[in-house]
C-alpha positions in Angstrom: -8.6 20.1 -16.3 -5.6 18.0 -17.0 -5.5 15.7 -20.1 -6.2 12.1 -19.3 -5.5 8.8 -21.0 -9.0 8.9 -22.4 -8.0 11.9 -24.6 -5.7 9.8 -26.8 -6.0 7.1 -29.4 -3.8 4.4 -27.9 -4.0 1.8 -30.7 -0.6 0.6 -31.7 1.1 3.3 -29.6 3.9 2.7 -27.2 2.4 4.1 -24.0 4.7 4.7 -21.1 2.7 4.7 -17.8 4.4 5.9 -14.6 2.8 3.8 -11.8 3.4 3.6 -8.1 4.6 0.1 -7.3 6.5 1.1 -4.1 5.0 -1.7 -2.1 6.2 -3.1 1.3 8.2 -6.3 1.0 9.3 -8.5 3.8 11.4 -11.6 3.6 11.0 -11.7 -0.2 7.2 -11.4 -0.1 4.9 -8.4 -0.9 2.9 -7.8 2.3 0.5 -5.2 0.9 -0.3 -5.1 -2.9 -2.8 -2.2 -2.6 -0.7 0.1 -4.8 -0.4 -2.5 -7.5 -4.2 -3.0 -7.5 -4.8 0.8 -7.6 -2.9 0.9 -11.0 -4.9 -1.8 -12.6 -7.7 0.3 -14.0 -5.3 2.4 -16.1 -3.3 -0.6 -17.2 -6.5 -2.5 -18.2 -7.7 0.5 -20.2 -4.4 0.7 -22.1 -4.5 -3.0 -22.9 -8.1 -2.9 -24.0 -7.4 -0.1 -26.4 -4.5 -2.0 -28.0 -1.6 -0.1 -26.6 1.9 -1.4 -26.3 2.3 -0.8 -22.5 5.6 0.2 -20.9 5.5 0.6 -17.1 7.9 2.7 -15.1 8.0 2.5 -11.3 10.3 2.8 -8.3 10.7 0.7 -5.2 12.4 1.8 -2.0 15.6 3.9 -2.0 18.8 3.0 -3.8 21.9 4.6 -2.3 24.4 1.7 -2.5 24.9 -1.6 -4.4 23.4 -3.6 -1.5 20.1 -1.8 -2.1 19.7 -3.2 -5.6 18.6 -6.7 -4.8 16.1 -5.9 -2.0 14.5 -3.3 -4.3 14.3 -5.4 -7.4 11.0 -4.9 -9.1 10.8 -8.5 -10.6 8.7 -9.7 -7.6 6.2 -7.0 -8.6 6.1 -8.2 -12.2 5.1 -11.7 -10.9 2.3 -10.2 -8.7 1.1 -7.9 -11.5 1.0 -11.0 -13.8 -1.3 -12.7 -11.3 -3.6 -9.7 -11.0 -3.9 -9.1 -14.8 -4.0 -12.8 -15.5 -1.5 -12.4 -18.3 2.3 -12.6 -18.9 4.2 -9.5 -17.9 7.5 -8.9 -19.7 10.3 -7.7 -17.4 13.5 -5.8 -18.3 16.2 -6.3 -15.7 17.9 -3.2 -16.8 16.8 0.4 -16.8 18.4 1.1 -20.2 20.5 -0.6 -22.8 20.2 -2.9 -25.9 18.1 -5.5 -24.1 15.5 -3.0 -23.0 15.4 -1.3 -26.4 14.9 -4.7 -28.2 12.1 -5.6 -25.7 10.4 -2.3 -26.5 10.9 -2.8 -30.2 9.3 -6.2 -30.1 6.3 -5.3 -28.1 3.0 -6.3 -29.6 -0.3 -4.6 -29.0 -1.8 -5.5 -25.6 1.5 -6.6 -24.2 2.9 -5.2 -21.0 6.6 -4.5 -20.2 7.7 -3.5 -16.7 11.1 -1.8 -16.6 13.4 -2.4 -13.6 13.2 0.0 -10.6 13.8 3.6 -11.9 15.8 4.4 -8.7 18.5 1.9 -9.9 19.6 5.1 -11.8 20.2 6.8 -8.5 23.2 4.7 -7.8 25.2 6.9 -10.2 24.6 10.5 -9.4 20.9 10.3 -8.4 19.9 10.6 -12.1 16.3 9.6 -11.5 15.7 11.6 -8.3 17.4 14.7 -9.7 15.6 14.6 -13.0 18.6 14.1 -15.2 17.8 15.4 -18.7 19.7 12.7 -20.6 17.9 9.9 -18.6 14.5 11.5 -19.2 15.3 11.8 -22.9 16.3 8.2 -23.1 13.2 6.9 -21.4 11.0 9.2 -23.5 12.6 7.9 -26.7 11.1 4.5 -25.9 7.5 5.6 -26.2 4.9 7.7 -28.1 2.8 8.9 -25.2 3.3 9.4 -21.4 0.7 8.8 -18.8 1.4 9.6 -15.2 -0.7 7.5 -12.7 1.7 7.5 -9.7 0.1 10.0 -7.3 2.6 9.1 -4.6 5.4 10.7 -6.5 3.8 13.8 -8.0 5.3 16.1 -5.3 8.8 15.1 -6.6 10.5 16.3 -9.8 12.0 13.0 -11.2 13.2 11.9 -14.6 10.4 9.3 -14.8 7.6 11.7 -14.2 8.4 15.4 -14.8 11.3 14.7 -17.1 9.4 12.4 -19.6 6.2 14.5 -19.4 8.1 17.5 -20.8 9.2 15.5 -23.9 6.1 13.5 -24.9 2.3 14.1 -25.4 1.0 13.4 -21.9 -2.0 12.9 -19.6 -2.9 11.4 -16.2 -4.3 8.0 -15.5 -7.5 7.1 -13.6 -5.9 7.0 -10.2 -4.4 10.5 -10.4 -7.7 11.7 -12.0 -9.6 10.3 -8.9 -7.1 11.9 -6.5 -7.4 15.3 -8.3 -11.1 15.2 -8.1 -11.0 14.5 -4.4 -8.6 17.3 -3.8 -10.8 19.7 -5.8 -13.7 19.1 -3.4 -11.5 20.5 -0.6 -11.1 23.8 -2.4 -14.8 24.5 -1.8 -15.7 22.0 0.9 -19.2 21.6 2.3 -19.4 23.1 5.8 -18.9 22.5 8.6 -15.4 21.4 7.6 -13.4 19.5 10.2 -9.7 18.6 10.1 -8.4 15.6 12.2 -4.7 15.6 12.8 -2.8 12.7 14.4 0.5 11.0 13.9 3.7 11.6 15.9 5.0 15.0 15.1 3.8 18.6 14.9 6.8 19.3 12.6 5.4 17.1 9.9 2.1 19.1 9.8 3.2 22.7 10.3 2.4 23.7 6.7 -0.9 21.9 6.8 -1.8 23.6 10.1 -0.9 27.1 8.9 -2.7 26.7 5.5 -5.9 25.0 6.7 -6.6 26.5 10.1 -8.1 29.7 8.6 -10.3 27.5 6.3 -11.7 24.8 8.6 -14.3 25.1 11.3 -12.6 22.7 13.8 -9.3 20.9 14.2 -9.3 17.7 16.3 -5.8 16.9 17.4 -4.7 13.5 18.7 -1.7 11.1 18.3 1.8 12.0 19.6 1.5 15.5 18.3 -1.2 16.3 20.8 1.3 16.3 23.6 3.4 19.2 22.2 0.1 21.2 22.1 -0.8 20.1 25.7 2.7 21.1 26.9 2.2 24.5 25.1 -0.9 24.9 27.4 1.3 24.4 30.4 0.5 20.8 31.2 3.0 18.2 32.3 2.9 15.2 29.9 5.4 12.8 31.5 7.4 10.8 29.0 5.0 11.5 26.2 6.5 12.6 22.8 7.1 16.3 22.8 8.9 18.5 20.3 10.4 21.2 22.5 11.3 23.4 19.5 7.7 23.4 18.3 6.1 24.5 21.6 6.2 28.2 20.7 4.5 27.4 17.4 1.7 25.5 19.2 1.3 28.4 21.7 0.8 30.8 18.7 -1.8 28.5 17.1 -3.7 28.0 20.3 -3.8 31.8 20.9 -4.9 32.6 17.3 -7.4 29.7 16.8 -8.4 28.9 20.3 -12.1 28.4 19.3 -11.2 25.9 16.5 -8.5 23.7 18.1 -9.8 20.7 20.1 -7.3 18.8 22.2 -7.7 15.6 24.1 -9.1 15.8 27.6 -8.0 12.2 28.6 -5.4 9.8 27.4 -4.5 6.1 27.6 -1.1 6.0 29.3 1.6 3.4 30.1 5.1 3.4 31.5 6.7 1.4 28.7 6.4 1.4 24.9 5.3 -2.2 25.0 1.9 -3.8 24.4 2.4 -6.0 27.4 3.0 -3.1 29.8 0.1 -2.1 32.1 -2.0 0.8 30.9 -4.9 3.0 32.2 -6.8 6.1 31.2 -6.2 9.4 33.0 -7.2 13.1 32.5 -4.5 15.1 30.6 -3.6 17.0 33.8 -3.0 13.8 35.7 -0.2 12.2 33.6 2.6 11.0 35.9 6.3 11.7 35.3 7.0 8.1 34.2 4.0 7.8 32.0 3.5 8.3 28.3 0.4 8.8 26.3 -0.4 6.1 23.7 -4.0 6.9 22.6 -6.8 9.3 23.2 -9.3 8.4 25.9 -13.1 7.8 25.9 -14.0 11.3 27.1 -12.0 12.8 24.2 -14.0 10.6 21.8 -17.2 11.9 23.3 -15.8 15.5 22.9 -15.2 14.8 19.2 -18.5 13.1 18.5 -20.9 16.0 18.1 -18.4 18.0 16.0 -17.9 15.0 13.7 -21.7 14.3 13.6 -22.4 17.8 12.4 -19.5 17.9 9.9 -20.2 17.8 6.2 -16.6 17.4 5.2 -13.8 15.7 7.2 -10.2 15.6 6.2 -8.0 13.2 8.3 -4.3 12.8 8.4 -2.5 10.6 11.0 -3.9 8.0 13.5 -4.9 9.1 17.0 -2.9 6.5 18.9 -0.3 3.8 18.5 -2.8 1.7 16.4 -0.1 -0.9 15.7 -0.7 -2.1 19.3 -4.2 -3.5 19.7 -4.9 -2.0 23.1 -4.2 1.5 21.6 -6.5 1.2 18.6 -9.7 2.3 20.3 -9.3 6.1 19.7 -8.7 5.7 16.0 -11.3 2.9 15.6 -14.1 4.7 17.5 -13.4 8.0 15.8 -13.5 6.3 12.4 -16.8 4.6 13.3 -18.3 8.1 13.9 -16.7 9.7 10.9 -17.9 7.2 8.3 -21.5 7.4 9.3 -24.0 9.6 7.5 -23.8 11.4 4.2 -20.6 13.3 4.8 -17.4 13.4 2.8 -14.5 11.7 4.6 -11.1 12.0 3.0 -8.1 10.2 4.5 -4.9 12.0 3.7 -2.6 9.0 2.9 0.0 7.1 4.8 -0.7 5.6 8.3 -4.3 6.6 8.6 -5.2 4.7 5.4 -3.3 1.7 6.7 -5.1 2.0 10.0 -8.5 2.3 8.3 -7.7 -0.8 6.3 -6.6 -2.8 9.3 -9.6 -1.7 11.4 -12.1 -2.6 8.6 -13.3 0.9 7.6 -11.5 1.6 4.4 -14.5 0.5 2.2 -16.7 3.1 3.9 -14.4 6.0 3.3 -15.3 8.4 0.4 -11.7 8.8 -0.6 -8.4 7.4 0.7 -5.4 9.1 -0.8 -2.6 6.8 -2.1 0.1 9.5 -1.6 0.6 10.8 1.9 3.5 13.1 1.0 1.8 14.4 -2.1 -1.4 15.0 -0.3 0.3 16.9 2.5 2.2 19.1 0.1 -1.1 19.9 -1.7 -2.8 20.7 1.6 0.2 23.0 2.5 -0.6 25.0 -0.7 2.5 23.9 -2.5 2.9 23.0 -6.2 3.0 19.4 -7.3 5.6 19.2 -10.1 4.3 15.8 -11.4 0.9 17.4 -12.0 2.1 20.7 -13.2 4.0 19.0 -16.0 0.9 17.5 -17.5 -0.9 19.3 -20.3 -4.2 21.0 -19.8 -7.3 20.1 -21.9 -7.7 22.4 -24.8 
């Protein structure tokens, strides 16, 4: 087990917490503050235990000077202040005398948010490439490092791996929750079903190769289903197909034919437009000018008994273009089946979590991962540097 924030005496300590505040912002407004809210338990704990709290986070990507203003974390400081109902100090710089003075003057229970760590990427990608001098500088500001940004643990950055190697460390409550959820997948209750959606097979190759031997069924939907259908020799019209992945899909279908369940009908249209006419057809009746946008009702009926019997369900990627209301039915109806009963449903981050939230099912899910990329890399069997850098309990 990894050490956690609970393993340390925080009183009077300068505690650096790496959080995930990479929230979507549109026209100067935060449109979804879920990631900020997910960090509150750890921040509250540090405040209640009289720590001097220093927060590090990134926002967006910073490749050129024009990226600085749109990825300024000050807007997050204001939202965090509202949520914590207390003043949040903000350093406009990622290093320098002003920051050092702010840290030096911190009182117990005060919170300081430092400007976007990726501002340091403007000059040689120092954050993203885990620059040792930058990590040493940030580490010099604190007494203890807590990583609670699960969304970045698959990356080796100065603000997570770099600092962790230089200070006593642990994980926060969010990462602890994520690790506990992942642990249940190491020895899942059977039957174990994997649902894969989303656009591309290429995004899921590692997951497919690593998990197909372990699961009882794989239900495939979304855009990626059409590459599998093409691999079976079906014509899929203008539907999304990755030609260079057809051979891979053929191999998987031959090797795991009894496990892989593909759509038998799909909701099609001729234009990628919510106003265009649509109808449901069997997968072998898709016309040349049609594209699949969602799974059909017979496919949902095909999934139903498998999901009903499952004890563990892992789901990554929506089953249709859920952003358009008329193509939400496949994801919505499948969610409705999956959340029933006393089974463990884990949503593997990203778009499926957003879809579950929009469709009103998120509160009924056993666990919804906050880190799509990190979750995928774990499911591929790869190491997570941000976790590996944290000390083990003695």
